DSSP file (Angstrom, degrees, kcal/mol; ACC not computed):
  #  RESIDUE AA STRUCTURE BP1 BP2  ACC     N-H-->O    O-->H-N    N-H-->O    O-->H-N    TCO  KAPPA ALPHA  PHI   PSI    X-CA   Y-CA   Z-CA
    1    1 A X              0   0    0      0, 0.0     5,-0.1     0, 0.0     2,-0.0   0.000 360.0 360.0 360.0 133.8   -9.3  195.6  100.0
    2    2 A X    >   -     0   0    0      1,-0.1     3,-1.5     2,-0.0     4,-0.5  -0.353 360.0-120.1 -64.9 147.8   -6.5  198.2  100.2
    3    3 A X  G >  S+     0   0    0      1,-0.3     3,-1.6     2,-0.2    -1,-0.1   0.878 112.4  60.2 -57.5 -38.3   -5.6  199.9   96.9
    4    4 A X  G 3  S+     0   0    0      1,-0.3    -1,-0.3    25,-0.2    -2,-0.0   0.651 100.7  56.2 -68.4 -12.5   -2.1  198.5   97.0
    5    5 A X  G <  S+     0   0    0     -3,-1.5    -1,-0.3     2,-0.1    -2,-0.2   0.541  94.5  87.3 -92.2  -9.0   -3.4  195.0   97.0
    6    6 A X  S <  S-     0   0    0     -3,-1.6     2,-0.4    -4,-0.5    -3,-0.0  -0.411  71.0-133.0 -87.5 165.5   -5.4  195.5   93.8
    7    7 A X        -     0   0    0     -2,-0.1     2,-0.1    61,-0.0    -2,-0.1  -0.934  28.2-104.7-117.1 142.3   -4.2  195.1   90.2
    8    8 A X        -     0   0    0     -2,-0.4     2,-0.5    88,-0.1    62,-0.0  -0.417  28.2-149.9 -66.4 138.2   -4.7  197.6   87.5
    9    9 A X        -     0   0    0     -2,-0.1    87,-0.2     1,-0.0    -1,-0.0  -0.947  31.6-102.0-108.5 127.2   -7.4  196.7   84.9
   10   10 A X        -     0   0    0     -2,-0.5     2,-0.6     1,-0.1    60,-0.1  -0.195  30.0-142.7 -53.6 132.9   -6.8  198.0   81.4
   11   11 A X        -     0   0    0      1,-0.1    78,-0.1    83,-0.0     3,-0.1  -0.879  15.6-173.6 -98.0 119.1   -8.9  201.1   80.7
   12   12 A X        -     0   0    0     -2,-0.6    -1,-0.1     1,-0.3     2,-0.1   0.352  40.7-118.3 -95.3   5.3  -10.1  201.0   77.1
   13   13 A X  S    S+     0   0    0      1,-0.1    -1,-0.3     3,-0.0    77,-0.1  -0.326  79.9 105.0  86.3-174.5  -11.7  204.4   77.2
   14   14 A X        +     0   0    0     75,-0.4     2,-0.3     1,-0.3    -1,-0.1   0.574  68.1  96.2  75.5   9.3  -15.3  205.2   76.6
   15   15 A X  S    S-     0   0    0      0, 0.0    -1,-0.3     0, 0.0     2,-0.1  -0.912  79.5-105.7-124.4 154.8  -16.0  205.8   80.3
   16   16 A X        -     0   0    0     -2,-0.3     3,-0.1    -3,-0.1    75,-0.1  -0.486  36.8-110.4 -76.7 150.8  -16.0  209.1   82.2
   17   17 A X        -     0   0    0     73,-0.3    77,-0.2     1,-0.2    -1,-0.1  -0.282  51.5 -74.7 -67.4 165.7  -13.1  210.0   84.5
   18   18 A X        -     0   0    0     75,-3.1    75,-0.3     1,-0.1    -1,-0.2  -0.327  50.0-116.3 -59.8 141.8  -13.7  210.0   88.2
   19   19 A X     >  -     0   0    0     -3,-0.1     4,-2.5     1,-0.1     3,-0.3  -0.405  31.5-104.0 -72.0 159.7  -15.6  212.9   89.6
   20   20 A X  H  > S+     0   0    0      1,-0.2     4,-2.5     2,-0.2     5,-0.2   0.884 121.9  51.0 -55.5 -43.2  -13.8  215.2   92.0
   21   21 A X  H  > S+     0   0    0      2,-0.2     4,-1.6     1,-0.2    -1,-0.2   0.865 110.4  49.4 -66.6 -34.4  -15.6  213.8   95.0
   22   22 A X  H  > S+     0   0    0     -3,-0.3     4,-2.1     2,-0.2    -2,-0.2   0.916 111.9  48.8 -67.4 -42.9  -14.7  210.2   94.0
   23   23 A X  H  X S+     0   0    0     -4,-2.5     4,-2.2     1,-0.2    -2,-0.2   0.904 109.3  52.4 -62.7 -41.8  -11.1  211.2   93.5
   24   24 A X  H  X S+     0   0    0     -4,-2.5     4,-0.8    -5,-0.2    -1,-0.2   0.866 107.9  52.1 -63.7 -35.8  -11.0  212.9   96.9
   25   25 A X  H >< S+     0   0    0     -4,-1.6     3,-0.7     1,-0.2     4,-0.3   0.933 112.9  43.5 -65.0 -46.0  -12.4  209.7   98.5
   26   26 A X  H >< S+     0   0    0     -4,-2.1     3,-2.1     1,-0.2    -2,-0.2   0.821 101.5  70.0 -68.8 -30.4   -9.7  207.5   96.9
   27   27 A X  H >< S+     0   0    0     -4,-2.2     3,-2.0     1,-0.3     6,-0.3   0.808  85.4  68.6 -57.6 -30.5   -7.0  210.1   97.8
   28   28 A X  T << S+     0   0    0     -4,-0.8    -1,-0.3    -3,-0.7     3,-0.2   0.753  98.4  51.8 -60.5 -23.2   -7.4  209.2  101.4
   29   29 A X  T <  S+     0   0    0     -3,-2.1    -1,-0.3    -4,-0.3     2,-0.2   0.344 103.4  61.3 -95.6   5.8   -5.8  205.9  100.6
   30   30 A X  S X  S-     0   0    0     -3,-2.0     3,-1.7    -4,-0.2    -1,-0.2  -0.625  82.3-155.5-129.8  72.8   -2.8  207.5   98.8
   31   31 A X  T 3  S+     0   0    0      1,-0.2     3,-0.1    -2,-0.2    -3,-0.1  -0.138  72.6  15.5 -54.1 142.0   -1.1  209.5  101.5
   32   32 A X  T 3  S+     0   0    0      1,-0.3    13,-0.3    12,-0.0    -1,-0.2   0.376  96.3 116.9  76.4   0.1    1.1  212.5  100.4
   33   33 A X    <   -     0   0    0     -3,-1.7     2,-0.4    -6,-0.3    -1,-0.3  -0.601  49.2-154.8 -88.6 158.6   -0.4  212.6   96.9
   34   34 A X  E     -A   43   0A   0      9,-2.4     9,-2.6    -2,-0.2     2,-0.3  -0.981  14.3-120.8-136.3 149.5   -2.3  215.6   95.7
   35   35 A X  E     -A   42   0A   0     -2,-0.4     2,-0.3     7,-0.2     7,-0.2  -0.684  32.1-172.7 -86.1 139.3   -5.0  216.3   93.1
   36   36 A X  E  >> +A   41   0A   0      5,-2.4     4,-1.7    -2,-0.3     5,-1.6  -0.824  55.6  26.3-124.9 165.8   -4.2  218.7   90.4
   37   37 A X  T >45S-     0   0    0     -2,-0.3     3,-0.6     1,-0.3    -1,-0.2   0.896 134.5 -46.6  48.6  56.2   -6.1  220.4   87.5
   38   38 A X  T 345S-     0   0    0      1,-0.2    -1,-0.3    -3,-0.2   -18,-0.1   0.838 113.4 -49.9  58.1  36.9   -9.6  220.1   89.2
   39   39 A X  T 345S+     0   0    0     -3,-0.4    54,-0.4     2,-0.2    -1,-0.2   0.744 113.9 110.9  79.1  23.5   -9.0  216.5   90.2
   40   40 A X  T <<5S+     0   0    0     -4,-1.7     2,-0.3    -3,-0.6    47,-0.2   0.484  74.2  45.2-105.5  -4.7   -7.9  215.2   86.8
   41   41 A X  E   < -A   36   0A   0     -5,-1.6    -5,-2.4    45,-0.1     2,-0.4  -0.968  64.0-152.6-137.8 152.6   -4.3  214.5   87.8
   42   42 A X  E     +AB  35  85A   0     43,-2.3    43,-3.2    -2,-0.3     2,-0.3  -0.993  24.0 173.4-129.6 123.4   -2.6  212.9   90.8
   43   43 A X  E     +AB  34  84A   0     -9,-2.6    -9,-2.4    -2,-0.4     2,-0.3  -0.954  15.2 177.3-137.3 148.5    1.0  213.9   91.8
   44   44 A X  E     - B   0  83A   0     39,-2.0    39,-2.7    -2,-0.3     2,-0.5  -0.983  17.7-145.8-146.8 141.3    3.5  213.4   94.4
   45   45 A X  E     - B   0  82A   0    -13,-0.3     2,-0.4    -2,-0.3    37,-0.2  -0.910  16.2-160.7-105.2 134.5    7.1  214.6   94.9
   46   46 A X  E     - B   0  81A   0     35,-3.4    35,-2.1    -2,-0.5     2,-0.4  -0.887   4.9-147.0-113.8 144.1    9.6  212.3   96.6
   47   47 A X  E     - B   0  80A   0     -2,-0.4     2,-0.3    33,-0.2    33,-0.3  -0.883  17.2-179.8-113.0 144.0   12.9  213.4   98.2
   48   48 A X        -     0   0    0     31,-2.8     3,-0.1    -2,-0.4     4,-0.0  -0.887  39.6-111.0-138.1 167.0   16.1  211.4   98.3
   49   49 A X  S    S-     0   0    0     -2,-0.3     2,-0.3     1,-0.1     3,-0.1   0.745  91.5 -17.1 -73.9 -22.6   19.6  211.8   99.6
   50   50 A X  S  > S-     0   0    0      1,-0.1     4,-1.7    27,-0.1    29,-0.3  -0.946  77.8 -79.2-165.7-177.5   21.2  212.0   96.1
   51   51 A X  H  > S+     0   0    0     -2,-0.3     4,-2.8     1,-0.2     5,-0.2   0.904 120.9  55.4 -64.2 -43.4   20.9  211.5   92.4
   52   52 A X  H  > S+     0   0    0      1,-0.2     4,-2.4     2,-0.2    -1,-0.2   0.887 107.9  48.8 -60.6 -40.1   21.6  207.7   92.6
   53   53 A X  H  > S+     0   0    0      2,-0.2     4,-2.0     1,-0.2    -1,-0.2   0.898 111.9  49.0 -67.1 -39.9   18.8  207.2   95.1
   54   54 A X  H  X S+     0   0    0     -4,-1.7     4,-2.5     2,-0.2    -2,-0.2   0.919 112.2  48.9 -64.1 -43.4   16.3  209.1   93.0
   55   55 A X  H  X S+     0   0    0     -4,-2.8     4,-2.4     2,-0.2    -2,-0.2   0.905 109.2  51.9 -63.3 -42.7   17.3  207.2   89.9
   56   56 A X  H  X S+     0   0    0     -4,-2.4     4,-1.9    -5,-0.2    -1,-0.2   0.906 111.0  48.6 -61.1 -41.6   17.0  203.8   91.7
   57   57 A X  H  X S+     0   0    0     -4,-2.0     4,-2.6     2,-0.2    -2,-0.2   0.938 109.6  51.4 -63.2 -47.4   13.5  204.9   92.8
   58   58 A X  H  X S+     0   0    0     -4,-2.5     4,-2.4     1,-0.2    -2,-0.2   0.896 108.9  51.8 -58.1 -41.0   12.5  205.9   89.3
   59   59 A X  H  X S+     0   0    0     -4,-2.4     4,-2.2     2,-0.2    -1,-0.2   0.893 109.2  49.7 -63.9 -39.1   13.7  202.6   88.0
   60   60 A X  H  X S+     0   0    0     -4,-1.9     4,-2.3     2,-0.2    -2,-0.2   0.906 110.6  50.1 -65.2 -40.9   11.6  200.7   90.6
   61   61 A X  H  X S+     0   0    0     -4,-2.6     4,-2.7     1,-0.2    -2,-0.2   0.913 109.9  51.6 -62.5 -41.7    8.5  202.8   89.6
   62   62 A X  H  X S+     0   0    0     -4,-2.4     4,-2.1     2,-0.2    -2,-0.2   0.901 109.1  49.3 -61.6 -42.1    9.2  202.0   85.9
   63   63 A X  H  X S+     0   0    0     -4,-2.2     4,-2.1     2,-0.2    -1,-0.2   0.911 112.2  48.6 -63.7 -42.5    9.4  198.3   86.7
   64   64 A X  H  X S+     0   0    0     -4,-2.3     4,-2.6     2,-0.2     5,-0.2   0.923 109.6  52.7 -61.8 -45.1    6.1  198.5   88.6
   65   65 A X  H  X>S+     0   0    0     -4,-2.7     4,-1.8     1,-0.2     5,-1.3   0.890 109.1  49.6 -60.0 -40.7    4.5  200.4   85.7
   66   66 A X  H  <5S+     0   0    0     -4,-2.1    -1,-0.2     2,-0.2    -2,-0.2   0.918 111.6  48.4 -64.8 -43.0    5.5  197.8   83.3
   67   67 A X  H  <5S+     0   0    0     -4,-2.1    -2,-0.2     1,-0.2    -1,-0.2   0.905 119.4  38.4 -62.4 -41.3    4.1  195.0   85.5
   68   68 A X  H  <5S-     0   0    0     -4,-2.6    -1,-0.2     2,-0.2    -2,-0.2   0.646 101.9-130.2 -86.4 -16.0    0.8  196.8   86.0
   69   69 A X  T  <5S+     0   0    0     -4,-1.8     2,-0.4    -5,-0.2    -3,-0.2   0.810  74.3 111.0  69.7  28.8    0.5  198.2   82.4
   70   70 A X      < -     0   0    0     -5,-1.3     2,-0.4    -6,-0.2    -2,-0.2  -0.949  51.7-161.6-139.6 115.5   -0.2  201.7   83.8
   71   71 A X        -     0   0    0     -2,-0.4    15,-0.3    15,-0.1     2,-0.1  -0.824   2.9-155.7-113.1 132.7    2.5  204.3   83.2
   72   72 A X        -     0   0    0     -2,-0.4     2,-0.5   -11,-0.1    13,-0.2  -0.417  26.8-109.7 -90.4 170.2    3.1  207.6   84.9
   73   73 A X  E     -C   84   0A   0     11,-2.6    11,-2.8    -2,-0.1     2,-0.4  -0.897  42.4-167.1 -92.7 133.0    4.9  210.7   83.8
   74   74 A X  E     -C   83   0A   0     -2,-0.5     2,-0.4     9,-0.2     9,-0.2  -0.985  16.9-178.6-129.5 133.4    8.1  211.0   85.8
   75   75 A X  E     +C   82   0A   0      7,-2.3     7,-3.4    -2,-0.4     2,-0.3  -0.995  18.0 165.5-124.7 135.6   10.5  213.9   86.2
   76   76 A X  E     +C   81   0A   0     -2,-0.4     2,-0.2     5,-0.2     5,-0.2  -0.984  10.9 151.9-149.4 161.7   13.6  213.5   88.4
   77   77 A X  E >   -C   80   0A   0      3,-2.3     3,-1.6    -2,-0.3     2,-0.4  -0.809  61.2 -16.0-161.1-159.3   16.9  215.0   89.2
   78   78 A X  T 3  S-     0   0    0      1,-0.3   -27,-0.2    -2,-0.2     3,-0.1  -0.389 129.5 -13.2 -61.8 113.6   19.4  215.3   92.1
   79   79 A X  T 3  S+     0   0    0     -2,-0.4   -31,-2.8   -29,-0.3     2,-0.3   0.529 122.4  71.4  78.5   7.0   17.6  214.2   95.2
   80   80 A X  E <   -BC  47  77A   0     -3,-1.6    -3,-2.3   -33,-0.3     2,-0.3  -0.998  46.4-172.7-153.5 157.2   14.0  214.3   93.9
   81   81 A X  E     -BC  46  76A   0    -35,-2.1   -35,-3.4    -2,-0.3     2,-0.5  -0.975  11.2-156.0-146.9 137.1   11.4  212.6   91.7
   82   82 A X  E     -BC  45  75A   0     -7,-3.4    -7,-2.3    -2,-0.3     2,-0.5  -0.970   9.8-163.9-115.6 127.8    8.0  213.8   90.8
   83   83 A X  E     -BC  44  74A   0    -39,-2.7   -39,-2.0    -2,-0.5     2,-0.4  -0.942   4.7-171.4-115.3 130.4    5.4  211.2   89.7
   84   84 A X  E     -BC  43  73A   0    -11,-2.8   -11,-2.6    -2,-0.5     2,-0.4  -0.984   2.8-169.6-125.8 125.5    2.2  212.2   87.9
   85   85 A X  E     +B   42   0A   0    -43,-3.2   -43,-2.3    -2,-0.4     2,-0.3  -0.918  21.1 135.8-115.5 142.4   -0.6  209.8   87.2
   86   86 A X        -     0   0    0     -2,-0.4     2,-0.8   -15,-0.3     7,-0.2  -0.880  53.9-105.4-166.3 160.6   -3.7  210.1   85.0
   87   87 A X  B >>> -D   92   0B   0      5,-3.3     5,-1.4    -2,-0.3     3,-1.2  -0.814  25.3-159.5 -96.6 110.8   -5.4  207.9   82.5
   88   88 A X  G >45S+     0   0    0     -2,-0.8     3,-0.6     1,-0.3    -1,-0.2   0.855  85.8  60.8 -58.4 -40.5   -4.7  209.1   79.1
   89   89 A X  G 345S+     0   0    0      1,-0.3   -75,-0.4   -78,-0.1    -1,-0.3   0.749 119.1  27.9 -64.6 -23.1   -7.6  207.4   77.4
   90   90 A X  G <45S-     0   0    0     -3,-1.2   -73,-0.3     2,-0.2    -1,-0.3   0.351 101.6-129.4-116.8   3.6  -10.1  209.2   79.5
   91   91 A X  T <<5S+     0   0    0     -4,-0.9     2,-0.3    -3,-0.6    -3,-0.2   0.885  81.4  53.2  48.7  47.1   -8.0  212.4   80.1
   92   92 A X  B   <S-D   87   0B   0     -5,-1.4    -5,-3.3   -76,-0.1     2,-0.3  -0.926  96.7 -44.0-176.2-162.1   -8.6  212.2   83.8
   93   93 A X        +     0   0    0    -54,-0.4   -75,-3.1   -75,-0.3     2,-0.3  -0.652  41.2 178.7 -97.1 146.5   -8.4  209.9   86.8
   94   94 A X    >>  -     0   0    0     -2,-0.3     3,-1.4   -77,-0.2     4,-0.9  -0.865  48.9 -98.9-131.4 162.1   -9.4  206.2   87.1
   95   95 A X  H >> S+     0   0    0     -2,-0.3     4,-2.2     1,-0.3     3,-0.6   0.848 119.9  68.8 -53.6 -33.8   -9.1  203.9   90.1
   96   96 A X  H 3> S+     0   0    0      1,-0.2     4,-2.6     2,-0.2    -1,-0.3   0.856  92.9  57.5 -54.1 -37.3   -6.0  202.5   88.4
   97   97 A X  H <> S+     0   0    0     -3,-1.4     4,-2.0     1,-0.2    -1,-0.2   0.885 109.1  44.3 -63.5 -38.1   -4.2  205.8   89.1
   98   98 A X  H <X S+     0   0    0     -4,-0.9     4,-2.3    -3,-0.6    -1,-0.2   0.834 110.0  55.4 -76.0 -33.4   -4.9  205.5   92.8
   99   99 A X  H  X S+     0   0    0     -4,-2.2     4,-2.0     2,-0.2    -2,-0.2   0.943 111.5  45.0 -59.9 -47.2   -3.9  201.8   92.8
  100  100 A X  H  X S+     0   0    0     -4,-2.6     4,-3.0     2,-0.2     5,-0.2   0.897 110.1  54.0 -65.7 -40.3   -0.5  202.9   91.3
  101  101 A X  H  X S+     0   0    0     -4,-2.0     4,-2.2     1,-0.2    -1,-0.2   0.923 109.5  48.3 -59.9 -43.7   -0.1  205.8   93.7
  102  102 A X  H  X S+     0   0    0     -4,-2.3     4,-1.2     1,-0.2    -1,-0.2   0.892 113.6  47.1 -64.0 -39.3   -0.6  203.4   96.7
  103  103 A X  H  X S+     0   0    0     -4,-2.0     4,-1.1     2,-0.2    -2,-0.2   0.886 109.9  52.3 -70.3 -38.7    1.9  201.0   95.2
  104  104 A X  H >X S+     0   0    0     -4,-3.0     4,-1.1     1,-0.2     3,-0.5   0.896 103.5  59.1 -63.9 -38.8    4.5  203.7   94.5
  105  105 A X  H >< S+     0   0    0     -4,-2.2     3,-0.7     1,-0.2     4,-0.3   0.901 103.2  52.5 -54.5 -40.9    4.1  204.8   98.1
  106  106 A X  H >< S+     0   0    0     -4,-1.2     3,-0.8     1,-0.2    -1,-0.2   0.809 104.8  55.9 -67.2 -28.6    5.3  201.3   99.2
  107  107 A X  H << S+     0   0    0     -4,-1.1    -1,-0.2    -3,-0.5    -2,-0.2   0.733 100.1  60.4 -72.9 -22.1    8.3  201.6   96.9
  108  108 A X  T <<        0   0    0     -4,-1.1    -1,-0.2    -3,-0.7    -2,-0.2   0.531 360.0 360.0 -86.1  -4.6    9.5  204.8   98.6
  109  109 A X    <         0   0    0     -3,-0.8    -1,-0.2    -4,-0.3    -2,-0.1   0.479 360.0 360.0 -80.7 360.0    9.8  203.3  102.0
């Protein structure tokens, strides 16, 4: 099953974050995203024609995050938005982060 077809399952903590090799394997299903901080963060920068387009995208990402119950850190400005995922309860990456990255990719098309 593609990551974008999955639904986030709440992470209650008490589990280890993904190992770097596991994160790298999932990264193949989230084109244009990159691993940061030794594979504990997942980030992508998106480009847009203007501020309004960036804001509209950020709002779509916010709506998706609310539906899935998994929220990114987002920074945006004129013509760009940066989305950062990690699972706060485990201070690292979980499959949910990659599910969300794949879904966010679909919003940017």
